[in-house]
C-alpha positions as CSV (number, residue, x, y, z in Angstrom):
1,M,0.0,0.0,0.0
2,T,1.4,3.4,-1.0
3,T,1.3,6.2,1.6
4,S,0.9,9.8,0.9
5,L,4.6,10.3,1.8
6,D,5.5,7.7,-0.9
7,Q,3.3,9.5,-3.4
8,A,4.9,12.9,-2.5
9,L,8.3,11.3,-2.8
10,L,7.6,10.0,-6.3
11,Y,6.1,13.3,-7.3
12,F,9.2,15.3,-6.2
13,V,11.7,12.8,-7.7
14,D,9.9,13.2,-11.0
15,L,9.8,17.0,-10.6
16,R,13.5,17.0,-9.8
17,L,14.2,15.4,-13.2
18,R,12.1,17.9,-15.0
19,V,13.7,20.9,-13.4
20,R,17.3,19.6,-13.4
21,R,18.6,22.4,-15.6
22,N,17.3,25.1,-13.2
23,P,19.5,25.4,-10.1
24,E,17.0,27.5,-8.2
25,A,14.1,25.1,-8.8
26,C,16.4,22.1,-8.0
27,A,17.2,23.7,-4.6
28,I,13.5,24.1,-3.8
29,V,12.7,20.5,-4.9
30,D,15.7,19.1,-3.0
31,R,14.4,20.9,0.1
32,C,11.0,19.3,-0.3
33,L,12.6,15.9,-0.8
34,R,14.6,16.3,2.4
35,L,11.5,17.3,4.3
36,I,9.6,14.2,3.1
37,C,12.5,11.9,3.9
38,E,12.8,13.4,7.4
39,A,9.0,13.1,8.0
40,R,9.1,9.3,7.3
41,T,11.0,8.6,10.6
42,A,10.1,11.7,12.7
43,D,8.7,11.7,16.1
44,A,6.1,14.2,17.3
45,A,8.7,16.9,18.2
46,A,10.5,16.5,14.9
47,L,7.2,16.6,13.0
48,A,6.4,19.9,14.7
49,A,9.8,21.3,13.5
50,L,9.2,20.0,10.0
51,D,5.7,21.6,10.0
52,A,7.3,24.9,10.9
53,E,9.8,24.5,8.0
54,V,7.0,23.7,5.6
55,D,5.3,26.9,6.6
56,E,8.6,28.8,6.0
57,L,8.9,27.2,2.6
58,R,5.3,28.1,1.8
59,A,5.9,31.7,2.7
60,D,9.1,31.8,0.6
61,L,7.2,30.4,-2.4
62,L,4.4,32.9,-1.9
63,R,7.0,35.7,-1.7
64,R,8.7,34.5,-4.9
65,W,5.7,33.8,-7.1
66,G,2.7,35.3,-5.3
67,P,-0.6,33.6,-4.5
68,K,-2.1,30.9,-6.7
69,P,-4.2,32.5,-9.4
70,A,-8.0,32.0,-9.1
71,L,-9.5,29.2,-11.1
72,N,-11.7,30.5,-13.9
73,R,-14.9,28.5,-14.5
74,H,-16.4,28.5,-17.9
């Protein structure tokens, strides 16, 4: 049975291959991969620290590219 962490890991490995020529994108994807790998074996305290780092990453991405555009329905 595949867990959501396994699915996320597969997604980011695939994404890493697609962005391999963009150093900035590679750094972000590598950071996400590290967070996923650490979450697999983390205890409650470590998960809280990882959650804070995910919030930090979210804020960084929002600062870089702005909010997600609204979805237009036709």
